[in-house]
MARTOR-129349 format. One record per atom (N, C-alpha, C): residue number from 1; chain; atom name; x, y, z negated. Coordinates in pm, 1 decimal. Atoms other than C-alpha are relative to their C-alpha. Last residue first. Example, Ala and Ser with C-alpha at 12.3 -4.5 7.8 and 13.67 -1.06 7.14 Angstrom:
<recs>
fike	numi	tigu	px	py	pz
2	A	N	-82.0	-119.0	6.0 $
2	A	CA	1367.0	-106.0	-714.0 $
2	A	C	-77.0	109.0	-73.0 $
1	A	N	89.0	-119.0	0.0 $
1	A	CA	1230.0	-450.0	-780.0 $
1	A	C	90.0	120.0	0.0 $
</recs>
This chain:
<recs>
fike	numi	tigu	px	py	pz
82	A	N	146.0	8.0	15.2 $
82	A	CA	-3652.9	-473.2	574.5 $
82	A	C	-52.6	127.9	-59.1 $
81	A	N	45.0	-13.5	140.1 $
81	A	CA	-3302.0	-405.5	699.7 $
81	A	C	-152.7	0.0	-3.9 $
80	A	N	68.2	121.8	41.1 $
80	A	CA	-3222.1	-541.8	1050.1 $
80	A	C	-50.7	5.3	-144.0 $
79	A	N	117.7	22.1	-84.0 $
79	A	CA	-3144.0	-198.4	1194.7 $
79	A	C	-79.4	-121.1	-46.3 $
78	A	N	-26.7	76.1	-121.2 $
78	A	CA	-2909.8	-129.6	906.5 $
78	A	C	-128.4	-18.1	77.5 $
77	A	N	56.2	136.1	-12.6 $
77	A	CA	-3006.4	139.7	662.0 $
77	A	C	41.2	-64.7	132.0 $
76	A	N	87.2	3.7	-116.8 $
76	A	CA	-2765.8	433.9	633.8 $
76	A	C	-53.4	-141.0	15.2 $
75	A	N	53.2	135.0	-7.0 $
75	A	CA	-2602.5	508.8	302.1 $
75	A	C	-105.8	-2.2	108.8 $
74	A	N	143.2	5.3	-31.8 $
74	A	CA	-2402.1	821.7	355.4 $
74	A	C	-41.2	-147.0	7.3 $
73	A	N	52.2	136.0	-8.3 $
73	A	CA	-2065.4	882.3	191.8 $
73	A	C	-150.1	8.0	25.5 $
72	A	N	106.0	30.7	94.7 $
72	A	CA	-1922.1	1223.9	267.6 $
72	A	C	-41.4	-144.1	20.8 $
71	A	N	117.5	75.6	-43.1 $
71	A	CA	-1589.7	1282.4	440.1 $
71	A	C	-99.7	-11.9	-113.9 $
70	A	N	98.3	-91.9	-54.9 $
70	A	CA	-1314.2	1541.9	399.9 $
70	A	C	-124.7	-68.4	53.2 $
69	A	N	0.8	12.5	-145.5 $
69	A	CA	-1029.5	1292.5	358.6 $
69	A	C	-99.5	95.2	66.8 $
68	A	N	-132.5	-38.6	-48.6 $
68	A	CA	-961.8	1403.2	0.1 $
68	A	C	7.7	-6.4	152.7 $
67	A	N	-17.5	-144.8	19.8 $
67	A	CA	-1333.1	1390.7	-81.2 $
67	A	C	131.7	47.5	60.1 $
66	A	N	81.9	-66.9	-100.8 $
66	A	CA	-1362.0	1044.0	73.3 $
66	A	C	11.2	151.2	-11.8 $
65	A	N	-65.1	23.0	-129.0 $
65	A	CA	-1071.4	921.0	-137.7 $
65	A	C	-77.2	71.7	110.3 $
64	A	N	-116.5	-87.4	-14.7 $
64	A	CA	-1207.7	1080.1	-455.5 $
64	A	C	71.3	-15.4	133.6 $
63	A	N	32.0	-143.1	-1.0 $
63	A	CA	-1547.8	915.1	-403.6 $
63	A	C	119.9	91.0	17.2 $
62	A	N	19.9	-47.1	-136.4 $
62	A	CA	-1424.5	564.1	-313.8 $
62	A	C	-22.4	151.3	7.2 $
61	A	N	-129.2	-36.4	-57.8 $
61	A	CA	-1280.0	479.9	-653.5 $
61	A	C	-13.8	60.4	139.1 $
60	A	N	-66.2	-101.7	82.6 $
60	A	CA	-1616.3	489.4	-831.6 $
60	A	C	131.8	46.0	61.9 $
59	A	N	68.9	-128.8	-11.8 $
59	A	CA	-1801.1	309.5	-552.1 $
59	A	C	72.4	109.3	-78.3 $
58	A	N	133.9	5.9	59.1 $
58	A	CA	-1551.1	26.9	-530.9 $
58	A	C	-58.6	141.2	5.8 $
57	A	N	43.6	-106.1	90.7 $
57	A	CA	-1259.7	13.6	-290.8 $
57	A	C	-137.0	-30.2	-59.3 $
56	A	N	90.5	-96.5	-63.0 $
56	A	CA	-1148.8	-318.9	-148.0 $
56	A	C	-39.5	107.1	-100.6 $
55	A	N	114.7	-32.3	84.9 $
55	A	CA	-855.4	-545.4	-233.7 $
55	A	C	-82.7	105.3	73.1 $
54	A	N	-26.4	79.7	119.3 $
54	A	CA	-582.7	-721.2	-36.0 $
54	A	C	-110.9	20.7	-101.9 $
53	A	N	111.3	89.7	29.2 $
53	A	CA	-729.2	-582.7	287.6 $
53	A	C	22.4	-90.6	-119.1 $
52	A	N	-31.5	135.3	-46.3 $
52	A	CA	-396.4	-436.2	401.9 $
52	A	C	-108.7	-101.6	-33.5 $
51	A	N	-43.5	-4.2	-139.9 $
51	A	CA	-497.3	-70.4	380.0 $
51	A	C	17.3	-140.4	57.2 $
50	A	N	118.5	-21.2	-83.4 $
50	A	CA	-689.2	-135.5	56.5 $
50	A	C	37.7	-6.0	147.6 $
49	A	N	79.9	123.1	8.2 $
49	A	CA	-383.1	-283.9	-114.6 $
49	A	C	-125.4	11.7	86.0 $
48	A	N	-69.0	103.2	-76.9 $
48	A	CA	-172.1	6.9	8.8 $
48	A	C	-76.3	-131.3	0.5 $
47	A	N	25.6	-27.7	-141.4 $
47	A	CA	-428.1	257.2	-119.8 $
47	A	C	67.5	-104.6	88.7 $
46	A	N	139.4	32.3	-28.1 $
46	A	CA	-413.6	94.8	-464.4 $
46	A	C	-31.8	21.9	147.9 $
45	A	N	14.3	145.9	-1.8 $
45	A	CA	-33.8	100.8	-472.0 $
45	A	C	-142.6	-41.2	37.7 $
44	A	N	-71.9	48.5	-119.3 $
44	A	CA	-19.9	469.2	-375.4 $
44	A	C	-17.2	-150.6	12.6 $
43	A	N	86.9	-29.8	-114.2 $
43	A	CA	-288.0	545.4	-638.5 $
43	A	C	65.7	-48.0	129.2 $
42	A	N	117.6	85.9	6.6 $
42	A	CA	-91.0	368.4	-911.9 $
42	A	C	-92.8	21.3	118.7 $
41	A	N	-40.2	133.8	-44.7 $
41	A	CA	230.5	539.3	-802.5 $
41	A	C	-117.6	-97.5	-3.6 $
40	A	N	-23.3	-0.3	-144.1 $
40	A	CA	68.5	883.5	-826.4 $
40	A	C	33.0	-141.3	49.1 $
39	A	N	-140.9	-3.2	-36.7 $
39	A	CA	-66.0	820.3	-1174.6 $
39	A	C	14.1	-9.8	151.5 $
38	A	N	-61.7	133.1	-5.0 $
38	A	CA	-430.2	910.2	-1225.2 $
38	A	C	146.8	13.6	37.3 $
37	A	N	-86.8	18.1	116.0 $
37	A	CA	-539.7	1260.0	-1327.8 $
37	A	C	63.5	-137.8	-6.7 $
36	A	N	56.4	94.1	96.7 $
36	A	CA	-833.7	1247.8	-1085.5 $
36	A	C	82.3	-16.6	-127.2 $
35	A	N	142.8	-23.2	23.9 $
35	A	CA	-779.7	1545.9	-856.4 $
35	A	C	-55.0	-86.0	-112.7 $
34	A	N	18.8	-134.0	57.5 $
34	A	CA	-399.6	1545.5	-878.9 $
34	A	C	-145.8	24.6	-36.1 $
33	A	N	-57.9	1.2	135.7 $
33	A	CA	-382.2	1169.6	-826.1 $
33	A	C	-19.5	134.8	-68.9 $
32	A	N	91.8	74.5	86.5 $
32	A	CA	-619.5	1191.4	-528.1 $
32	A	C	50.6	0.3	-143.5 $
31	A	N	121.3	-81.2	15.7 $
31	A	CA	-411.1	1465.6	-361.7 $
31	A	C	-99.4	-68.0	-94.8 $
30	A	N	-34.4	-116.5	81.7 $
30	A	CA	-86.7	1275.9	-424.5 $
30	A	C	-123.4	86.6	-25.7 $
29	A	N	-11.0	44.4	139.3 $
29	A	CA	-238.9	952.7	-292.9 $
29	A	C	31.0	117.4	-92.2 $
28	A	N	136.2	24.0	47.5 $
28	A	CA	-344.4	1124.1	29.6 $
28	A	C	1.8	-40.3	-147.0 $
27	A	N	65.9	-131.0	10.9 $
27	A	CA	5.0	1263.8	77.9 $
27	A	C	-142.6	-15.1	-51.3 $
26	A	N	-54.8	-72.1	113.9 $
26	A	CA	163.2	924.1	0.0 $
26	A	C	-69.9	134.8	-20.1 $
25	A	N	54.6	63.4	120.7 $
25	A	CA	-65.2	735.2	238.0 $
25	A	C	46.4	76.1	-123.5 $
24	A	N	-73.8	115.8	49.3 $
24	A	CA	31.6	981.3	508.6 $
24	A	C	-68.8	-57.6	-123.5 $
23	A	N	-27.2	-19.4	142.6 $
23	A	CA	-230.3	1205.7	665.1 $
23	A	C	72.5	-125.5	-48.0 $
22	A	N	-144.8	-17.5	19.1 $
22	A	CA	-229.6	1218.0	1042.7 $
22	A	C	34.7	40.0	-142.5 $
21	A	N	-16.2	-135.6	53.1 $
21	A	CA	-609.3	1262.6	1060.0 $
21	A	C	146.4	36.2	-22.3 $
20	A	N	54.2	-92.8	-99.7 $
20	A	CA	-631.3	958.2	1285.9 $
20	A	C	18.2	145.5	-42.8 $
19	A	N	-95.3	-6.8	-111.4 $
19	A	CA	-399.0	772.9	1046.7 $
19	A	C	-47.8	94.7	109.3 $
18	A	N	-118.6	-72.8	47.7 $
18	A	CA	-617.8	856.2	746.7 $
18	A	C	101.8	16.4	112.8 $
17	A	N	39.4	-141.1	8.6 $
17	A	CA	-926.6	745.7	936.5 $
17	A	C	119.8	84.7	-40.3 $
16	A	N	10.7	-49.7	-136.4 $
16	A	CA	-756.0	419.2	1029.8 $
16	A	C	-38.3	147.7	2.7 $
15	A	N	-137.0	-16.6	-49.8 $
15	A	CA	-652.0	363.8	669.3 $
15	A	C	-1.7	53.8	142.3 $
14	A	N	-50.5	-124.0	60.1 $
14	A	CA	-1012.0	424.4	558.6 $
14	A	C	143.1	27.5	45.1 $
13	A	N	67.2	-109.7	-70.5 $
13	A	CA	-1124.8	156.5	805.0 $
13	A	C	46.7	134.8	-54.8 $
12	A	N	-66.0	-24.1	-128.3 $
12	A	CA	-861.1	-83.5	662.6 $
12	A	C	-65.1	112.0	81.1 $
11	A	N	-136.5	-48.5	22.5 $
11	A	CA	-1007.0	-31.0	314.0 $
11	A	C	75.5	23.7	129.1 $
10	A	N	3.3	-141.5	35.7 $
10	A	CA	-1369.5	-65.8	426.5 $
10	A	C	139.9	57.6	-20.2 $
9	A	N	-73.7	-77.8	-100.0 $
9	A	CA	-1316.7	-394.6	607.9 $
9	A	C	4.7	149.0	-31.5 $
8	A	N	-140.2	40.5	5.5 $
8	A	CA	-1412.5	-614.4	310.4 $
8	A	C	85.9	79.9	98.5 $
7	A	N	-71.1	-71.9	106.1 $
7	A	CA	-1738.2	-417.3	285.8 $
7	A	C	148.1	-35.3	-10.3 $
6	A	N	-57.8	98.4	91.3 $
6	A	CA	-1847.1	-556.3	625.3 $
6	A	C	80.0	73.5	-107.4 $
5	A	N	103.0	98.1	35.8 $
5	A	CA	-2083.7	-329.2	819.2 $
5	A	C	49.6	-100.7	-102.9 $
4	A	N	-73.0	118.0	45.3 $
4	A	CA	-1854.4	-26.7	829.6 $
4	A	C	-103.3	-98.8	-51.6 $
3	A	N	85.7	104.8	54.1 $
3	A	CA	-2002.2	257.6	1034.2 $
3	A	C	86.4	-120.5	-35.0 $
2	A	N	-74.6	124.6	-3.3 $
2	A	CA	-1804.4	573.8	1086.6 $
2	A	C	-84.4	-104.6	-68.9 $
1	A	N	42.7	99.5	95.4 $
1	A	CA	-2003.1	883.6	1169.7 $
1	A	C	84.9	-124.6	22.5 $
</recs>
């Protein structure tokens, strides 16, 4: 399980996962582009912005990335949640 408490750190966390799995940004982008019909260059650019914290993924864009990495999204309540 990977816990990301700050949504702004989600993109860099995904980059770390990708690096641990030894998947290049280009290879991940190619898989996402094929699955979604988006342009390869657009996905490469988006992943780069996420990697460097320039922008963060939203729920719609996160699904294909998690699928390509082999992860599921689980919403786990924080300990301080009411």
